C-alpha positions as a LaTeX table, in Angstrom:
\begin{tabular}{lrrr}
\hline
Residue & $x$ (\AA) & $y$ (\AA) & $z$ (\AA) \\
\hline
Met1 & 146.31 & 183.93 & 46.83 \\
Lys2 & 147.87 & 184.48 & 50.25 \\
Ile3 & 149.66 & 181.23 & 50.82 \\
Ser4 & 150.89 & 182.11 & 54.30 \\
Trp5 & 147.25 & 182.44 & 55.39 \\
Ile6 & 146.62 & 178.88 & 54.26 \\
Ile7 & 149.61 & 177.56 & 56.14 \\
Tyr8 & 148.70 & 179.15 & 59.43 \\
Ser9 & 145.10 & 178.04 & 59.02 \\
Ile10 & 146.49 & 174.53 & 58.67 \\
Ile11 & 148.40 & 174.96 & 61.90 \\
Leu12 & 145.26 & 176.07 & 63.70 \\
Ile13 & 143.20 & 173.06 & 62.63 \\
Gln14 & 146.01 & 170.58 & 63.14 \\
Ser15 & 145.18 & 168.13 & 65.88 \\
Asn16 & 148.74 & 167.06 & 66.56 \\
Glu17 & 151.56 & 169.49 & 65.95 \\
Ile18 & 155.09 & 169.66 & 67.29 \\
Leu19 & 156.80 & 172.95 & 67.92 \\
Cys20 & 160.24 & 172.83 & 66.40 \\
Ala21 & 162.80 & 174.87 & 68.28 \\
Pro22 & 163.22 & 178.10 & 66.30 \\
Phe23 & 166.69 & 179.56 & 65.96 \\
Ala24 & 168.15 & 182.78 & 64.63 \\
Tyr25 & 171.57 & 183.05 & 63.00 \\
Ile26 & 173.22 & 186.50 & 63.19 \\
Thr27 & 176.38 & 187.63 & 61.42 \\
Asn28 & 178.80 & 189.68 & 63.53 \\
Ser29 & 180.94 & 191.67 & 61.12 \\
Phe30 & 183.54 & 192.98 & 63.56 \\
Asp31 & 184.61 & 189.69 & 65.16 \\
Asn32 & 183.92 & 187.35 & 62.21 \\
Thr33 & 181.44 & 185.17 & 64.06 \\
Val34 & 177.85 & 183.97 & 63.76 \\
Ser35 & 175.68 & 183.94 & 66.88 \\
Val36 & 172.95 & 181.31 & 67.23 \\
Ile37 & 169.95 & 182.37 & 69.32 \\
Asp38 & 167.37 & 179.94 & 70.70 \\
Leu39 & 164.24 & 182.03 & 70.15 \\
Ala40 & 162.27 & 180.00 & 72.68 \\
Thr41 & 164.44 & 181.55 & 75.40 \\
Asn42 & 166.00 & 184.50 & 73.53 \\
Thr43 & 169.47 & 183.40 & 74.57 \\
Val44 & 172.62 & 182.76 & 72.56 \\
Val45 & 173.31 & 179.02 & 72.61 \\
Thr46 & 176.52 & 179.04 & 70.58 \\
Thr47 & 178.89 & 181.38 & 68.79 \\
Ile48 & 180.40 & 180.05 & 65.58 \\
Val49 & 183.82 & 181.31 & 64.52 \\
Glu50 & 182.93 & 181.93 & 60.89 \\
Gly51 & 186.30 & 183.39 & 59.95 \\
Gly52 & 185.10 & 186.11 & 57.61 \\
Pro53 & 186.38 & 188.52 & 56.68 \\
Thr54 & 183.41 & 190.70 & 57.64 \\
Pro55 & 180.41 & 188.34 & 57.45 \\
Thr56 & 177.39 & 190.38 & 56.43 \\
Gly57 & 174.33 & 188.88 & 54.70 \\
Ile58 & 173.10 & 185.49 & 55.86 \\
Glu59 & 170.51 & 182.99 & 54.63 \\
Ile60 & 169.20 & 179.55 & 55.60 \\
Thr61 & 168.30 & 177.05 & 52.91 \\
Thr62 & 164.65 & 176.09 & 52.61 \\
Asn63 & 165.32 & 172.66 & 54.14 \\
Asn64 & 166.99 & 174.35 & 57.15 \\
Lys65 & 170.15 & 172.28 & 56.69 \\
Thr66 & 172.72 & 174.92 & 55.80 \\
Val67 & 173.39 & 178.57 & 56.57 \\
Tyr68 & 175.29 & 180.67 & 54.03 \\
Ala69 & 177.10 & 183.83 & 55.19 \\
Ala70 & 178.53 & 186.32 & 52.70 \\
Asn71 & 181.97 & 187.67 & 53.67 \\
Phe72 & 181.91 & 191.29 & 52.54 \\
Gly73 & 185.57 & 191.84 & 53.32 \\
Gly74 & 186.73 & 189.23 & 50.82 \\
Thr75 & 185.56 & 186.98 & 48.00 \\
Thr76 & 183.94 & 184.05 & 49.79 \\
Val77 & 180.71 & 182.68 & 51.20 \\
Thr78 & 180.90 & 180.47 & 54.28 \\
Pro79 & 178.45 & 177.54 & 54.61 \\
Ile80 & 177.52 & 176.33 & 58.11 \\
Asp81 & 175.93 & 172.95 & 58.87 \\
Thr82 & 172.97 & 173.75 & 61.14 \\
Lys83 & 172.83 & 170.25 & 62.60 \\
Thr84 & 176.27 & 170.59 & 64.15 \\
Asn85 & 176.82 & 174.36 & 63.76 \\
Thr86 & 180.17 & 173.64 & 62.16 \\
Val87 & 181.79 & 175.66 & 59.39 \\
Leu88 & 182.19 & 173.98 & 56.00 \\
Pro89 & 184.84 & 174.93 & 53.41 \\
Asn90 & 184.50 & 178.44 & 51.99 \\
Ile91 & 183.05 & 178.97 & 48.53 \\
Gln92 & 184.76 & 181.40 & 46.17 \\
Val93 & 182.36 & 183.93 & 44.65 \\
Gly94 & 182.85 & 187.53 & 43.43 \\
Gln95 & 184.45 & 190.59 & 44.97 \\
Asn96 & 182.94 & 191.84 & 48.24 \\
Pro97 & 179.83 & 189.63 & 48.44 \\
Ile98 & 177.17 & 191.15 & 50.69 \\
Trp99 & 173.80 & 189.37 & 50.56 \\
Val100 & 172.38 & 185.88 & 50.04 \\
Ala101 & 168.93 & 184.67 & 49.00 \\
Ser102 & 167.58 & 181.13 & 48.83 \\
Ala103 & 165.62 & 180.03 & 45.77 \\
Thr104 & 161.98 & 179.32 & 46.48 \\
Cys105 & 161.06 & 176.71 & 43.88 \\
Asp106 & 164.47 & 175.10 & 43.50 \\
Arg107 & 165.68 & 174.19 & 46.96 \\
His108 & 169.22 & 173.47 & 45.77 \\
Phe109 & 170.42 & 176.98 & 44.97 \\
Val110 & 171.28 & 180.17 & 46.80 \\
Tyr111 & 172.26 & 183.41 & 45.09 \\
Val112 & 174.93 & 185.85 & 46.27 \\
Thr113 & 175.28 & 189.52 & 45.32 \\
Asn114 & 178.87 & 190.63 & 44.60 \\
Thr115 & 179.01 & 194.39 & 45.09 \\
Val116 & 182.23 & 195.44 & 43.36 \\
Asp117 & 181.84 & 193.03 & 40.43 \\
Gly118 & 178.22 & 193.98 & 39.80 \\
Thr119 & 177.22 & 190.32 & 39.62 \\
Val120 & 175.13 & 187.62 & 41.25 \\
Thr121 & 176.70 & 184.19 & 41.81 \\
Pro122 & 174.48 & 181.07 & 41.91 \\
Ile123 & 175.62 & 178.37 & 44.36 \\
Asn124 & 174.47 & 174.76 & 44.08 \\
Thr125 & 173.82 & 173.82 & 47.71 \\
Leu126 & 174.14 & 170.09 & 47.03 \\
Thr127 & 177.75 & 170.47 & 45.94 \\
Asn128 & 178.62 & 173.98 & 47.18 \\
Thr129 & 179.91 & 174.80 & 43.73 \\
Thr130 & 179.18 & 177.95 & 41.74 \\
Leu131 & 177.73 & 178.64 & 38.32 \\
Thr132 & 178.65 & 181.50 & 36.00 \\
Pro133 & 178.06 & 184.88 & 37.66 \\
Ile134 & 175.16 & 186.95 & 36.31 \\
Thr135 & 175.89 & 190.59 & 35.49 \\
Val136 & 173.40 & 193.06 & 36.99 \\
Gly137 & 173.74 & 196.75 & 37.95 \\
Asn138 & 176.12 & 199.01 & 39.85 \\
Phe139 & 176.91 & 197.68 & 43.34 \\
Pro140 & 174.19 & 195.02 & 43.85 \\
Val141 & 173.17 & 194.56 & 47.47 \\
Gly142 & 169.79 & 193.18 & 48.58 \\
Ile143 & 168.16 & 190.28 & 46.75 \\
Asp144 & 164.90 & 188.36 & 47.09 \\
Ile145 & 163.34 & 185.61 & 44.99 \\
Ser146 & 159.73 & 185.29 & 43.86 \\
Asn147 & 157.66 & 182.13 & 43.98 \\
Asn148 & 157.93 & 181.70 & 40.21 \\
Asn149 & 161.73 & 181.79 & 40.30 \\
Phe150 & 162.65 & 185.36 & 39.46 \\
Ala151 & 165.29 & 187.18 & 41.49 \\
Tyr152 & 164.96 & 190.89 & 42.22 \\
Val153 & 168.31 & 192.60 & 42.88 \\
Cys154 & 168.82 & 196.09 & 44.32 \\
Asn155 & 171.58 & 198.06 & 42.56 \\
Leu156 & 172.60 & 200.62 & 45.16 \\
Phe157 & 174.49 & 203.12 & 43.00 \\
Asp158 & 172.31 & 203.29 & 39.89 \\
Ser159 & 168.92 & 203.39 & 41.63 \\
Thr160 & 167.54 & 200.35 & 39.84 \\
Val161 & 166.30 & 196.82 & 40.47 \\
Ser162 & 167.43 & 194.07 & 38.09 \\
Val163 & 165.22 & 191.05 & 37.42 \\
Ile164 & 166.81 & 187.64 & 36.79 \\
Asp165 & 164.98 & 184.65 & 35.33 \\
Leu166 & 166.51 & 181.86 & 37.42 \\
Ser167 & 165.40 & 179.17 & 35.00 \\
Thr168 & 168.00 & 180.55 & 32.57 \\
Asn169 & 170.10 & 182.74 & 34.90 \\
Thr170 & 169.66 & 185.69 & 32.58 \\
Val171 & 168.53 & 189.26 & 33.25 \\
Val172 & 165.13 & 189.99 & 31.73 \\
Gly173 & 163.74 & 193.36 & 30.70 \\
Ser174 & 165.16 & 196.76 & 31.45 \\
Pro175 & 166.25 & 197.64 & 34.98 \\
Ile176 & 163.36 & 198.95 & 37.07 \\
Ile177 & 164.01 & 202.54 & 38.11 \\
Val178 & 163.29 & 203.17 & 41.80 \\
Gly179 & 164.44 & 205.73 & 44.37 \\
Ala180 & 168.00 & 206.65 & 45.23 \\
Gly181 & 170.05 & 203.96 & 46.93 \\
Pro182 & 167.90 & 200.80 & 46.76 \\
Asp183 & 169.20 & 198.63 & 49.58 \\
Gln184 & 166.88 & 195.75 & 50.42 \\
Val185 & 163.90 & 194.11 & 48.73 \\
Arg186 & 161.18 & 191.86 & 50.12 \\
Ile187 & 158.52 & 190.03 & 48.09 \\
Asn188 & 155.14 & 189.42 & 49.70 \\
Ala189 & 153.74 & 185.92 & 50.25 \\
Ala190 & 151.06 & 186.46 & 47.62 \\
Asn191 & 153.85 & 186.92 & 45.08 \\
Thr192 & 152.28 & 190.09 & 43.73 \\
Lys193 & 154.53 & 192.89 & 44.96 \\
Ala194 & 158.13 & 193.62 & 45.84 \\
Tyr195 & 158.93 & 196.30 & 48.42 \\
Val196 & 162.26 & 198.11 & 48.02 \\
Thr197 & 163.94 & 200.24 & 50.69 \\
Cys198 & 165.64 & 203.25 & 49.12 \\
Leu199 & 168.32 & 204.36 & 51.52 \\
Phe200 & 169.18 & 207.76 & 50.08 \\
Ser201 & 165.70 & 208.97 & 49.06 \\
Asn202 & 164.13 & 207.73 & 52.33 \\
Glu203 & 161.36 & 205.89 & 50.49 \\
Ile204 & 159.83 & 202.47 & 49.98 \\
Phe205 & 159.16 & 201.72 & 46.32 \\
Ile206 & 156.58 & 199.09 & 45.38 \\
Ile207 & 156.98 & 196.93 & 42.26 \\
Asp208 & 154.04 & 195.15 & 40.63 \\
Leu209 & 155.44 & 191.68 & 39.87 \\
Ala210 & 152.92 & 191.03 & 37.11 \\
Thr211 & 154.30 & 193.90 & 35.03 \\
Asn212 & 157.62 & 194.71 & 36.75 \\
Ser213 & 156.51 & 198.32 & 36.94 \\
Val214 & 156.54 & 200.71 & 39.89 \\
Ile215 & 153.29 & 201.36 & 41.72 \\
Glu216 & 153.11 & 205.06 & 42.46 \\
Pro217 & 153.45 & 206.83 & 44.78 \\
Pro218 & 156.32 & 205.52 & 46.88 \\
Ile219 & 155.99 & 205.53 & 50.66 \\
Phe220 & 158.03 & 208.36 & 52.17 \\
Ile221 & 159.55 & 207.31 & 55.49 \\
Gly222 & 160.94 & 210.69 & 56.57 \\
Ala223 & 163.91 & 212.94 & 56.00 \\
Gly224 & 167.13 & 211.38 & 57.23 \\
Ala225 & 165.49 & 208.05 & 58.05 \\
Leu226 & 167.78 & 205.95 & 55.80 \\
Pro227 & 165.43 & 202.93 & 55.53 \\
Ala228 & 167.50 & 199.77 & 55.22 \\
Gly229 & 166.04 & 196.41 & 56.25 \\
Ile230 & 162.47 & 195.27 & 55.58 \\
Asp231 & 160.29 & 192.26 & 56.28 \\
Ile232 & 156.58 & 191.50 & 55.85 \\
Thr233 & 154.17 & 189.67 & 58.14 \\
Pro234 & 153.01 & 186.28 & 56.81 \\
Asp235 & 149.49 & 187.61 & 56.12 \\
Asp236 & 150.88 & 190.41 & 53.92 \\
Thr237 & 149.22 & 193.14 & 55.98 \\
Leu238 & 152.22 & 194.86 & 57.59 \\
Ala239 & 155.78 & 195.73 & 56.67 \\
Tyr240 & 158.43 & 196.51 & 59.28 \\
Val241 & 161.27 & 198.77 & 58.11 \\
Thr242 & 164.50 & 199.51 & 59.98 \\
Asn243 & 165.59 & 203.14 & 59.74 \\
Asn244 & 169.36 & 203.37 & 60.04 \\
Gly245 & 169.42 & 207.15 & 60.19 \\
Asn246 & 167.13 & 207.86 & 63.14 \\
Asp247 & 167.13 & 204.62 & 65.18 \\
Thr248 & 163.51 & 203.70 & 64.58 \\
Val249 & 161.38 & 200.97 & 63.03 \\
Ser250 & 158.47 & 202.05 & 60.83 \\
Val251 & 155.33 & 199.92 & 60.67 \\
Ile252 & 153.52 & 200.19 & 57.33 \\
Asp253 & 149.91 & 199.16 & 56.69 \\
Leu254 & 150.20 & 197.43 & 53.31 \\
Leu255 & 146.49 & 197.78 & 52.60 \\
Thr256 & 146.78 & 201.58 & 52.60 \\
Asn257 & 150.55 & 201.98 & 52.17 \\
Thr258 & 150.68 & 204.32 & 55.14 \\
Ile259 & 152.91 & 204.38 & 58.20 \\
Thr260 & 150.84 & 203.51 & 61.25 \\
Thr261 & 153.53 & 203.39 & 63.94 \\
Thr262 & 157.12 & 204.48 & 64.41 \\
Ile263 & 158.92 & 202.49 & 67.09 \\
Pro264 & 161.95 & 204.16 & 68.74 \\
Ile265 & 164.75 & 201.78 & 69.61 \\
Thr266 & 167.93 & 202.27 & 71.60 \\
Ser267 & 170.58 & 201.64 & 68.96 \\
Gln268 & 171.11 & 201.81 & 65.21 \\
Pro269 & 169.06 & 199.16 & 63.38 \\
Trp270 & 170.21 & 197.19 & 60.36 \\
Asp271 & 168.41 & 194.02 & 59.34 \\
Ile272 & 165.01 & 192.63 & 60.43 \\
Ala273 & 163.21 & 189.28 & 60.24 \\
Ile274 & 159.66 & 188.29 & 61.22 \\
Asp275 & 159.07 & 184.75 & 62.45 \\
Asp276 & 156.72 & 182.27 & 60.75 \\
Thr277 & 153.95 & 182.91 & 63.27 \\
Gly278 & 153.89 & 186.63 & 62.55 \\
Lys279 & 154.11 & 187.34 & 66.26 \\
Thr280 & 157.63 & 188.72 & 66.61 \\
Ala281 & 159.96 & 190.90 & 64.57 \\
Tyr282 & 163.67 & 190.54 & 65.35 \\
Val283 & 165.72 & 193.68 & 64.70 \\
Val284 & 169.50 & 193.49 & 64.31 \\
Thr285 & 171.03 & 196.57 & 65.93 \\
Thr286 & 174.54 & 197.72 & 66.74 \\
Asn287 & 174.00 & 196.51 & 70.33 \\
Gly288 & 172.38 & 193.14 & 69.64 \\
Val289 & 169.06 & 191.68 & 68.52 \\
Leu290 & 165.87 & 193.38 & 69.67 \\
Pro291 & 162.57 & 191.43 & 69.59 \\
Ile292 & 159.41 & 193.45 & 68.94 \\
Asn293 & 155.95 & 192.14 & 69.80 \\
Ile294 & 153.94 & 192.66 & 66.61 \\
Ala295 & 150.59 & 192.71 & 68.42 \\
Thr296 & 151.66 & 195.63 & 70.62 \\
Asn297 & 154.72 & 197.00 & 68.80 \\
Ile298 & 156.53 & 197.02 & 72.14 \\
Pro299 & 160.21 & 196.04 & 72.08 \\
Gly300 & 161.45 & 193.37 & 74.46 \\
Ser301 & 164.88 & 192.98 & 76.01 \\
Met302 & 167.97 & 193.29 & 73.84 \\
Ile303 & 169.73 & 189.98 & 73.15 \\
Pro304 & 173.51 & 190.51 & 73.24 \\
Val305 & 175.43 & 188.84 & 70.41 \\
Gly306 & 178.90 & 189.39 & 68.93 \\
Ala307 & 180.64 & 192.55 & 67.78 \\
Gly308 & 179.10 & 194.43 & 64.87 \\
Pro309 & 175.89 & 192.44 & 64.30 \\
Arg310 & 174.65 & 192.96 & 60.77 \\
Ser311 & 172.12 & 190.43 & 59.43 \\
Ile312 & 169.70 & 187.73 & 60.58 \\
Ala313 & 168.12 & 184.53 & 59.26 \\
Leu314 & 165.46 & 182.45 & 61.02 \\
Thr315 & 164.67 & 178.75 & 60.89 \\
Ser316 & 161.12 & 177.45 & 60.50 \\
Leu317 & 158.90 & 176.71 & 63.48 \\
Phe318 & 156.53 & 173.76 & 63.16 \\
Ile319 & 156.57 & 170.04 & 62.45 \\
Pro320 & 152.98 & 169.05 & 61.60 \\
Met321 & 152.09 & 165.41 & 62.12 \\
Gly322 & 149.00 & 163.39 & 61.19 \\
Lys323 & 146.49 & 164.09 & 58.44 \\
Ile324 & 145.56 & 167.49 & 57.12 \\
Lys325 & 142.82 & 168.48 & 54.73 \\
Lys326 & 142.03 & 172.03 & 53.76 \\
Asp327 & 139.50 & 173.17 & 51.18 \\
Ile328 & 138.74 & 176.79 & 52.10 \\
Phe329 & 140.87 & 179.34 & 50.26 \\
Leu330 & 140.85 & 183.08 & 49.84 \\
Asp331 & 139.97 & 182.73 & 46.15 \\
His332 & 139.04 & 179.99 & 43.70 \\
Thr333 & 142.36 & 179.54 & 41.94 \\
Glu334 & 143.57 & 176.70 & 44.17 \\
Thr335 & 142.43 & 173.11 & 44.41 \\
Val336 & 141.74 & 171.01 & 47.49 \\
Phe337 & 144.86 & 169.27 & 48.72 \\
Glu338 & 145.48 & 166.62 & 51.32 \\
Ile339 & 148.71 & 165.91 & 53.18 \\
Thr340 & 149.45 & 162.77 & 55.16 \\
Trp341 & 152.46 & 162.48 & 57.47 \\
Gln342 & 153.58 & 159.03 & 58.55 \\
Ala343 & 155.47 & 159.51 & 61.79 \\
Ser344 & 157.38 & 156.25 & 61.77 \\
Pro345 & 160.20 & 155.72 & 62.62 \\
Ser346 & 159.90 & 157.85 & 65.72 \\
Asn347 & 163.00 & 159.92 & 64.95 \\
Pro348 & 163.18 & 160.23 & 61.17 \\
Ala349 & 166.15 & 161.90 & 59.53 \\
Phe350 & 164.11 & 163.18 & 56.63 \\
Tyr351 & 160.85 & 162.74 & 54.71 \\
Arg352 & 160.26 & 161.48 & 51.20 \\
Val353 & 157.47 & 163.40 & 49.50 \\
Tyr354 & 155.20 & 161.45 & 47.14 \\
Phe355 & 152.84 & 162.93 & 44.58 \\
Gln356 & 150.60 & 160.35 & 42.91 \\
Asp357 & 153.02 & 157.57 & 43.94 \\
Thr358 & 156.04 & 159.42 & 42.53 \\
Val359 & 158.81 & 160.82 & 44.74 \\
Val360 & 158.89 & 164.57 & 44.18 \\
Gly361 & 161.41 & 165.49 & 46.84 \\
Thr362 & 163.07 & 164.80 & 50.16 \\
Ile363 & 163.12 & 167.20 & 53.08 \\
Ser364 & 164.64 & 167.33 & 56.52 \\
Ala365 & 162.41 & 166.14 & 59.34 \\
Lys366 & 163.55 & 169.16 & 61.33 \\
Cys367 & 160.86 & 171.58 & 60.13 \\
Pro368 & 159.08 & 170.32 & 57.00 \\
Leu369 & 156.22 & 172.81 & 57.12 \\
Lys370 & 158.10 & 175.27 & 54.96 \\
Phe371 & 158.42 & 172.70 & 52.20 \\
Leu372 & 154.64 & 172.34 & 52.12 \\
Tyr373 & 154.57 & 176.10 & 51.73 \\
Leu374 & 157.02 & 175.96 & 48.83 \\
Leu375 & 155.18 & 173.15 & 47.09 \\
Lys376 & 151.95 & 175.08 & 47.29 \\
Arg377 & 153.61 & 178.24 & 46.06 \\
Cys378 & 155.31 & 176.49 & 43.15 \\
Ser379 & 152.27 & 174.70 & 41.77 \\
Thr380 & 148.61 & 175.53 & 41.33 \\
Thr381 & 147.47 & 171.91 & 41.41 \\
Ile382 & 148.65 & 169.63 & 44.21 \\
Pro383 & 145.59 & 167.58 & 45.15 \\
Ser384 & 147.40 & 164.87 & 47.09 \\
Leu385 & 150.76 & 164.47 & 48.79 \\
Thr386 & 152.14 & 161.84 & 51.13 \\
Met387 & 155.17 & 162.41 & 53.30 \\
Thr388 & 156.84 & 159.25 & 54.61 \\
Ala389 & 159.50 & 159.32 & 57.31 \\
Val390 & 162.83 & 157.70 & 56.45 \\
Ala391 & 165.39 & 156.69 & 59.04 \\
Gln392 & 168.61 & 157.49 & 57.17 \\
Asp393 & 169.50 & 160.53 & 55.09 \\
\hline
\end{tabular}
């Protein structure tokens, strides 16, 4: 089931939709700041003094309320309130934290990889307090979380991926052996495969999430490419990979697992993120953020940010309003569902979500579409939901 396809179909049939201003948050490792880019104009609207030291990985919570930046030069994660773009008190985690991932089915946790400790620290985003660190492999770096609440962690120096059951915060099974230097991992929207960039072997390894086994053969990017960042289009058809060693971006057809295009860029690329529309990929380079038009694979103009840009996180895009009904799916495993938005008061602070007259959650009114996505991904039967606007958070 390709959930992203459903969501964008919903957007297309929606009679009354509001475009929510999309923003990108970029860590700048050399000057300990976070740049905020308005993606409607591709301009930096504010620079947040994050404090560091050396902010690296960055993530936005699923309700778009808080950004978490891992400070690789120390032992902390810095939360940032996205409403005011103000820094909140630092959170103590492990030694040299590098990457952050937001849980899909539990909106109140993010997970931080601590490289030197070989652990992953869970953070409760309601209280900004930590739980007991989870021991994984040697020098954990990239992390992504599946729809059914399993975290996949790249262990850079032992060429493995650890799998964590987030319902118990325990590692399950043996480490998955991949190529040399696994750096980043991205799980597709269908929740069937994880794609791992292997920095030292210049490959992309594919993991079957049903069995946690490697699908052979890996995709060879090229000698000296040093593939680092990766993201996948919402329809699961293309992966974009940043190659740190030769200043290119590889475009991979995920139906055939072949490279279709190699895009030269003007400076060394690090991280990459594709927006919710699947129209633009944003590449973090040593000189700034470079947008790439996915339809043409032509780069746009570089967006200057701070010194030493390293990672990027994007907010969601749409606020759907009115009544939605969708009953055409890509397979027969899903049921018909109906969503009703009540847009009163005119400027709600958040929405209460009702399922069969029971409150099942609250979400920010800023961009609630992603929560619909998460609800659909976390349950196979959601026939009816009502979202009611509430004036005060």
